[in-house]
Structure formats: C-alpha cells, structure tokens
A tleap script that builds the chain and sets N, CA, C and O, in Angstrom:
source leaprc.protein.ff14SB
mol = sequence {
  NMET THR PRO GLY GLY VAL ARG LEU GLY SER
  PRO ALA MET THR THR ARG GLY MET ASN GLU
  GLU ASP MET LYS ARG ILE ALA GLY PHE CYS
  ILE LYS ALA ILE GLU ILE ALA LYS ARG VAL
  GLN GLU LYS SER GLY LYS LYS LEU GLU ASP
  PHE ILE ARG MET ILE PRO GLU ASP GLU GLU
  VAL PRO ASN LEU ALA GLU GLU VAL LYS ALA
  PHE ALA ARG GLN TYR PRO MET PRO GLY CLYS
}
set mol.1.N position { -10.195 26.561 10.909 }
set mol.1.CA position { -10.982 26.715 9.596 }
set mol.1.C position { -12.487 26.913 10.205 }
set mol.1.O position { -13.275 26.247 10.877 }
set mol.2.N position { -12.435 28.459 9.471 }
set mol.2.CA position { -13.815 28.456 9.709 }
set mol.2.C position { -14.542 29.220 8.312 }
set mol.2.O position { -14.129 30.351 8.059 }
set mol.3.N position { -15.485 28.699 7.511 }
set mol.3.CA position { -16.254 28.222 6.605 }
set mol.3.C position { -17.293 29.837 6.405 }
set mol.3.O position { -18.328 29.790 7.070 }
set mol.4.N position { -17.178 30.609 5.931 }
set mol.4.CA position { -18.319 31.497 5.284 }
set mol.4.C position { -19.278 31.364 4.640 }
set mol.4.O position { -20.251 32.118 4.602 }
set mol.5.N position { -19.080 30.244 3.979 }
set mol.5.CA position { -20.580 30.022 2.926 }
set mol.5.C position { -20.066 29.132 2.240 }
set mol.5.O position { -18.922 28.681 2.308 }
set mol.6.N position { -21.405 28.696 1.156 }
set mol.6.CA position { -21.346 27.606 0.627 }
set mol.6.C position { -21.909 27.571 -1.001 }
set mol.6.O position { -23.004 27.033 -1.166 }
set mol.7.N position { -21.485 27.903 -1.725 }
set mol.7.CA position { -21.928 27.681 -3.155 }
set mol.7.C position { -22.553 26.748 -3.968 }
set mol.7.O position { -21.947 25.678 -4.010 }
set mol.8.N position { -23.588 26.804 -4.641 }
set mol.8.CA position { -23.775 25.371 -5.135 }
set mol.8.C position { -24.421 26.489 -6.714 }
set mol.8.O position { -25.016 27.566 -6.751 }
set mol.9.N position { -23.993 25.681 -7.651 }
set mol.9.CA position { -24.259 26.055 -8.974 }
set mol.9.C position { -26.026 25.689 -9.096 }
set mol.9.O position { -26.285 24.564 -8.669 }
set mol.10.N position { -26.914 26.269 -9.474 }
set mol.10.CA position { -27.881 25.817 -9.532 }
set mol.10.C position { -27.658 25.412 -11.210 }
set mol.10.O position { -27.943 24.296 -11.647 }
set mol.11.N position { -27.111 26.504 -12.041 }
set mol.11.CA position { -27.546 25.530 -13.570 }
set mol.11.C position { -27.204 24.597 -13.824 }
set mol.11.O position { -27.704 23.951 -14.746 }
set mol.12.N position { -25.729 23.971 -12.734 }
set mol.12.CA position { -25.293 23.074 -13.403 }
set mol.12.C position { -26.007 21.691 -13.213 }
set mol.12.O position { -25.848 20.613 -13.785 }
set mol.13.N position { -26.977 22.157 -12.058 }
set mol.13.CA position { -27.485 20.722 -11.318 }
set mol.13.C position { -28.662 20.753 -12.651 }
set mol.13.O position { -28.925 19.836 -13.429 }
set mol.14.N position { -29.258 22.178 -12.593 }
set mol.14.CA position { -30.639 22.157 -13.813 }
set mol.14.C position { -30.365 21.195 -15.371 }
set mol.14.O position { -31.184 20.579 -16.052 }
set mol.15.N position { -29.132 21.351 -15.523 }
set mol.15.CA position { -28.281 20.823 -16.742 }
set mol.15.C position { -28.452 19.154 -16.680 }
set mol.15.O position { -28.705 18.367 -17.592 }
set mol.16.N position { -28.229 18.933 -15.334 }
set mol.16.CA position { -28.609 17.440 -15.610 }
set mol.16.C position { -29.355 16.976 -14.948 }
set mol.16.O position { -29.139 15.911 -14.369 }
set mol.17.N position { -30.623 17.754 -14.829 }
set mol.17.CA position { -32.066 17.135 -14.867 }
set mol.17.C position { -32.805 17.603 -13.755 }
set mol.17.O position { -34.022 17.743 -13.877 }
set mol.18.N position { -32.299 17.837 -12.804 }
set mol.18.CA position { -32.752 18.490 -11.310 }
set mol.18.C position { -33.943 19.547 -11.665 }
set mol.18.O position { -34.111 20.421 -12.515 }
set mol.19.N position { -34.935 18.822 -10.190 }
set mol.19.CA position { -35.612 20.187 -9.966 }
set mol.19.C position { -35.610 20.369 -8.714 }
set mol.19.O position { -34.875 19.787 -7.915 }
set mol.20.N position { -36.577 21.330 -8.421 }
set mol.20.CA position { -36.877 21.913 -7.037 }
set mol.20.C position { -36.301 20.759 -5.579 }
set mol.20.O position { -35.493 20.719 -4.651 }
set mol.21.N position { -37.524 19.872 -6.316 }
set mol.21.CA position { -37.186 18.750 -5.006 }
set mol.21.C position { -35.942 18.452 -4.920 }
set mol.21.O position { -35.458 18.542 -3.792 }
set mol.22.N position { -35.350 18.165 -5.659 }
set mol.22.CA position { -34.157 17.715 -5.880 }
set mol.22.C position { -33.099 18.211 -4.992 }
set mol.22.O position { -32.445 17.579 -4.163 }
set mol.23.N position { -33.024 19.915 -5.426 }
set mol.23.CA position { -31.895 20.661 -4.944 }
set mol.23.C position { -32.626 21.300 -3.286 }
set mol.23.O position { -32.093 22.204 -2.641 }
set mol.24.N position { -33.855 20.613 -2.882 }
set mol.24.CA position { -34.334 20.634 -1.293 }
set mol.24.C position { -33.198 19.135 -0.912 }
set mol.24.O position { -32.400 19.166 0.024 }
set mol.25.N position { -33.329 18.152 -1.668 }
set mol.25.CA position { -32.924 16.714 -1.218 }
set mol.25.C position { -31.078 17.619 -0.653 }
set mol.25.O position { -30.537 17.758 0.444 }
set mol.26.N position { -30.767 17.935 -1.765 }
set mol.26.CA position { -29.073 18.194 -1.635 }
set mol.26.C position { -28.732 19.449 -0.403 }
set mol.26.O position { -27.785 19.331 0.375 }
set mol.27.N position { -29.446 20.351 -0.394 }
set mol.27.CA position { -29.722 21.327 1.020 }
set mol.27.C position { -29.544 20.212 1.791 }
set mol.27.O position { -28.428 20.134 2.306 }
set mol.28.N position { -30.570 19.028 2.101 }
set mol.28.CA position { -30.621 17.990 2.997 }
set mol.28.C position { -28.890 17.582 3.493 }
set mol.28.O position { -28.446 17.491 4.638 }
set mol.29.N position { -28.286 17.422 2.381 }
set mol.29.CA position { -27.361 16.731 2.489 }
set mol.29.C position { -26.240 17.704 3.001 }
set mol.29.O position { -25.253 17.368 3.655 }
set mol.30.N position { -26.503 18.716 2.670 }
set mol.30.CA position { -25.268 19.565 2.611 }
set mol.30.C position { -25.901 20.343 4.507 }
set mol.30.O position { -25.229 21.174 5.117 }
set mol.31.N position { -26.840 19.949 4.868 }
set mol.31.CA position { -27.271 19.900 6.261 }
set mol.31.C position { -26.007 19.047 7.516 }
set mol.31.O position { -25.274 19.331 8.464 }
set mol.32.N position { -26.411 17.967 6.735 }
set mol.32.CA position { -26.026 16.818 7.600 }
set mol.32.C position { -24.507 16.400 7.100 }
set mol.32.O position { -24.200 15.251 7.417 }
set mol.33.N position { -23.565 17.102 6.412 }
set mol.33.CA position { -22.596 17.305 6.189 }
set mol.33.C position { -22.083 18.351 7.390 }
set mol.33.O position { -21.033 18.163 8.004 }
set mol.34.N position { -22.893 19.374 7.612 }
set mol.34.CA position { -22.520 20.434 8.443 }
set mol.34.C position { -22.895 19.916 9.864 }
set mol.34.O position { -22.259 20.487 10.750 }
set mol.35.N position { -23.646 19.109 10.230 }
set mol.35.CA position { -24.211 18.541 11.704 }
set mol.35.C position { -22.930 17.677 12.034 }
set mol.35.O position { -22.354 17.685 13.122 }
set mol.36.N position { -22.516 16.812 10.752 }
set mol.36.CA position { -21.426 15.628 11.354 }
set mol.36.C position { -19.473 16.750 11.184 }
set mol.36.O position { -18.483 16.532 11.881 }
set mol.37.N position { -19.582 17.709 10.178 }
set mol.37.CA position { -18.728 18.323 10.812 }
set mol.37.C position { -18.544 18.991 11.968 }
set mol.37.O position { -17.398 19.155 12.385 }
set mol.38.N position { -19.960 19.619 12.861 }
set mol.38.CA position { -19.612 20.352 13.574 }
set mol.38.C position { -19.579 19.405 15.105 }
set mol.38.O position { -19.345 19.932 16.193 }
set mol.39.N position { -19.879 17.834 14.905 }
set mol.39.CA position { -19.856 16.898 16.163 }
set mol.39.C position { -18.184 16.433 16.142 }
set mol.39.O position { -17.522 16.233 17.161 }
set mol.40.N position { -17.661 16.309 14.692 }
set mol.40.CA position { -16.180 16.519 14.533 }
set mol.40.C position { -15.704 17.360 15.044 }
set mol.40.O position { -14.636 17.057 15.577 }
set mol.41.N position { -16.104 18.682 15.183 }
set mol.41.CA position { -15.516 19.544 15.390 }
set mol.41.C position { -15.429 19.738 17.024 }
set mol.41.O position { -14.532 20.415 17.526 }
set mol.42.N position { -16.332 19.154 17.720 }
set mol.42.CA position { -16.138 19.579 19.008 }
set mol.42.C position { -15.706 18.452 19.774 }
set mol.42.O position { -15.782 18.439 21.003 }
set mol.43.N position { -15.220 17.431 19.042 }
set mol.43.CA position { -14.450 16.405 19.845 }
set mol.43.C position { -12.770 16.741 19.114 }
set mol.43.O position { -11.894 16.346 19.883 }
set mol.44.N position { -12.357 17.210 18.156 }
set mol.44.CA position { -10.967 17.522 17.148 }
set mol.44.C position { -10.650 18.693 17.751 }
set mol.44.O position { -9.437 18.854 17.878 }
set mol.45.N position { -11.449 19.705 18.230 }
set mol.45.CA position { -10.876 21.344 18.794 }
set mol.45.C position { -10.803 22.022 17.397 }
set mol.45.O position { -11.253 21.415 16.425 }
set mol.46.N position { -10.354 23.028 17.285 }
set mol.46.CA position { -10.415 24.082 15.805 }
set mol.46.C position { -9.314 23.605 14.817 }
set mol.46.O position { -9.592 23.574 13.618 }
set mol.47.N position { -8.083 23.231 15.246 }
set mol.47.CA position { -6.898 22.616 14.557 }
set mol.47.C position { -7.540 22.094 13.254 }
set mol.47.O position { -8.343 21.175 13.417 }
set mol.48.N position { -7.348 22.481 12.090 }
set mol.48.CA position { -7.346 21.325 10.704 }
set mol.48.C position { -6.526 19.909 11.050 }
set mol.48.O position { -6.909 18.835 11.513 }
set mol.49.N position { -6.136 20.057 10.919 }
set mol.49.CA position { -4.965 18.239 11.108 }
set mol.49.C position { -5.685 17.764 11.843 }
set mol.49.O position { -6.087 16.723 11.324 }
set mol.50.N position { -6.192 17.928 12.958 }
set mol.50.CA position { -7.059 17.343 14.315 }
set mol.50.C position { -8.665 17.098 13.499 }
set mol.50.O position { -9.545 16.418 14.026 }
set mol.51.N position { -8.792 17.617 12.469 }
set mol.51.CA position { -10.297 17.649 12.258 }
set mol.51.C position { -10.543 16.718 11.115 }
set mol.51.O position { -11.525 16.013 10.881 }
set mol.52.N position { -8.934 16.946 10.167 }
set mol.52.CA position { -9.383 15.834 9.249 }
set mol.52.C position { -8.795 14.901 9.832 }
set mol.52.O position { -9.434 13.889 9.544 }
set mol.53.N position { -7.836 14.596 10.576 }
set mol.53.CA position { -8.117 12.898 11.282 }
set mol.53.C position { -8.791 11.920 12.064 }
set mol.53.O position { -8.858 10.696 12.178 }
set mol.54.N position { -9.235 12.894 12.525 }
set mol.54.CA position { -10.991 12.680 13.125 }
set mol.54.C position { -12.142 12.052 12.403 }
set mol.54.O position { -12.995 11.299 12.872 }
set mol.55.N position { -11.963 12.678 10.667 }
set mol.55.CA position { -13.182 12.371 10.084 }
set mol.55.C position { -13.588 11.172 10.140 }
set mol.55.O position { -14.573 10.785 10.769 }
set mol.56.N position { -12.717 10.391 9.366 }
set mol.56.CA position { -12.629 9.336 8.895 }
set mol.56.C position { -13.442 7.995 10.443 }
set mol.56.O position { -14.260 7.111 10.187 }
set mol.57.N position { -12.895 8.281 11.814 }
set mol.57.CA position { -13.797 8.196 12.544 }
set mol.57.C position { -15.520 7.929 12.977 }
set mol.57.O position { -16.097 7.024 13.580 }
set mol.58.N position { -15.885 8.965 12.455 }
set mol.58.CA position { -17.428 9.111 12.304 }
set mol.58.C position { -18.247 8.221 11.396 }
set mol.58.O position { -18.447 8.373 10.191 }
set mol.59.N position { -18.606 7.436 12.054 }
set mol.59.CA position { -19.498 6.358 11.242 }
set mol.59.C position { -20.654 7.034 10.034 }
set mol.59.O position { -20.877 6.501 8.947 }
set mol.60.N position { -21.284 8.286 10.515 }
set mol.60.CA position { -21.993 8.455 9.597 }
set mol.60.C position { -21.346 8.887 8.447 }
set mol.60.O position { -21.870 8.803 7.336 }
set mol.61.N position { -19.930 9.472 8.700 }
set mol.61.CA position { -19.449 9.753 7.234 }
set mol.61.C position { -19.553 8.516 5.788 }
set mol.61.O position { -20.190 8.722 4.755 }
set mol.62.N position { -19.004 7.669 6.002 }
set mol.62.CA position { -19.158 6.773 4.702 }
set mol.62.C position { -20.956 6.622 4.195 }
set mol.62.O position { -21.299 6.528 3.017 }
set mol.63.N position { -22.043 6.629 5.524 }
set mol.63.CA position { -23.402 6.673 5.519 }
set mol.63.C position { -23.907 7.578 4.423 }
set mol.63.O position { -24.593 7.234 3.460 }
set mol.64.N position { -23.391 8.993 4.763 }
set mol.64.CA position { -23.703 10.513 3.780 }
set mol.64.C position { -22.743 10.125 2.346 }
set mol.64.O position { -23.510 9.977 1.395 }
set mol.65.N position { -22.047 10.029 2.156 }
set mol.65.CA position { -21.190 9.379 1.388 }
set mol.65.C position { -22.041 8.726 0.016 }
set mol.65.O position { -22.285 9.209 -1.090 }
set mol.66.N position { -22.309 7.629 0.533 }
set mol.66.CA position { -23.131 6.263 -0.341 }
set mol.66.C position { -24.487 7.416 -0.717 }
set mol.66.O position { -24.561 8.189 -1.673 }
set mol.67.N position { -25.224 7.251 0.118 }
set mol.67.CA position { -26.406 8.593 0.024 }
set mol.67.C position { -26.203 9.241 -1.089 }
set mol.67.O position { -26.803 9.074 -2.151 }
set mol.68.N position { -24.981 10.318 -0.757 }
set mol.68.CA position { -25.161 11.321 -2.027 }
set mol.68.C position { -24.798 10.825 -3.229 }
set mol.68.O position { -25.168 11.472 -4.209 }
set mol.69.N position { -23.951 9.504 -3.466 }
set mol.69.CA position { -22.924 9.158 -4.588 }
set mol.69.C position { -24.636 8.054 -5.416 }
set mol.69.O position { -24.912 8.044 -6.616 }
set mol.70.N position { -25.443 7.294 -4.291 }
set mol.70.CA position { -26.499 7.058 -5.454 }
set mol.70.C position { -27.488 8.070 -5.420 }
set mol.70.O position { -28.195 7.985 -6.424 }
set mol.71.N position { -27.773 8.857 -4.780 }
set mol.71.CA position { -28.352 10.575 -5.826 }
set mol.71.C position { -27.585 10.858 -7.218 }
set mol.71.O position { -28.139 10.926 -8.316 }
set mol.72.N position { -26.094 11.024 -6.943 }
set mol.72.CA position { -26.077 11.570 -7.997 }
set mol.72.C position { -25.303 10.623 -8.885 }
set mol.72.O position { -24.193 10.808 -9.383 }
set mol.73.N position { -25.896 9.841 -8.964 }
set mol.73.CA position { -25.895 8.498 -10.071 }
set mol.73.C position { -27.091 8.631 -10.978 }
set mol.73.O position { -27.063 8.505 -12.202 }
set mol.74.N position { -28.104 8.890 -10.265 }
set mol.74.CA position { -29.101 9.632 -11.016 }
set mol.74.C position { -29.265 10.130 -12.303 }
set mol.74.O position { -29.969 9.847 -13.272 }
set mol.75.N position { -28.295 11.065 -11.995 }
set mol.75.CA position { -28.281 12.396 -13.080 }
set mol.75.C position { -26.999 12.608 -13.680 }
set mol.75.O position { -26.208 13.477 -13.313 }
set mol.76.N position { -26.748 11.514 -14.934 }
set mol.76.CA position { -25.481 11.767 -15.226 }
set mol.76.C position { -24.898 12.844 -16.127 }
set mol.76.O position { -25.562 13.009 -17.150 }
set mol.77.N position { -23.836 13.611 -16.007 }
set mol.77.CA position { -23.042 14.305 -16.670 }
set mol.77.C position { -23.465 14.799 -18.301 }
set mol.77.O position { -22.960 14.015 -19.104 }
set mol.78.N position { -23.951 15.468 -18.708 }
set mol.78.CA position { -24.232 15.803 -19.653 }
set mol.78.C position { -22.803 15.110 -20.372 }
set mol.78.O position { -21.623 15.195 -20.033 }
set mol.79.N position { -23.584 14.272 -21.708 }
set mol.79.CA position { -22.318 13.816 -22.625 }
set mol.79.C position { -22.130 12.723 -22.274 }
set mol.79.O position { -21.923 11.886 -23.152 }
set mol.80.N position { -22.129 12.360 -21.033 }
set mol.80.CA position { -21.641 10.862 -20.738 }
set mol.80.C position { -23.031 10.008 -21.083 }
set mol.80.O position { -23.047 8.783 -20.970 }
savepdb mol mol.pdb
quit
C-alpha cells in the first residue's frame, strides 16, 4: 500500500463551522496518523494484511481516535 496523497474537503469543514485554526488541528491529526502508520509499517512490513493486523497493537491509535472524536463532536453535521 503506497498512498499518493490525502484529499480533505474544506467546504464541508467550513459548513460545520470550522475555521483556519481548526484546519491546522485537523492537519495535526493527519500528521499523527501518518507517524503511527509509518511506525506500524516498520514492524509489519509492506503487506497490507500484516499492517492491518498490527494496527490494534499500537497504543496511540485509540488515543488519537478519542482525540479526533472529541474534536469532531464540537462541530455537528448540518441538520442534526
């Protein structure tokens, strides 16, 4: 698995009320996720099935997930 990039929809984020500082925070989440993925891949090797199997073993994954969820709860989807 060799991703070529990440596409984020800033119109959807601004619709939810996010501003420039929030976008920086989202970029920080992305950077953390990439760092975790790189570390896991160093242990797992290049095979996707091995990578997926090792993700739950990384202690930072649930921490990042909770951090992202807490952030997202501040900005409900329009109409909800």
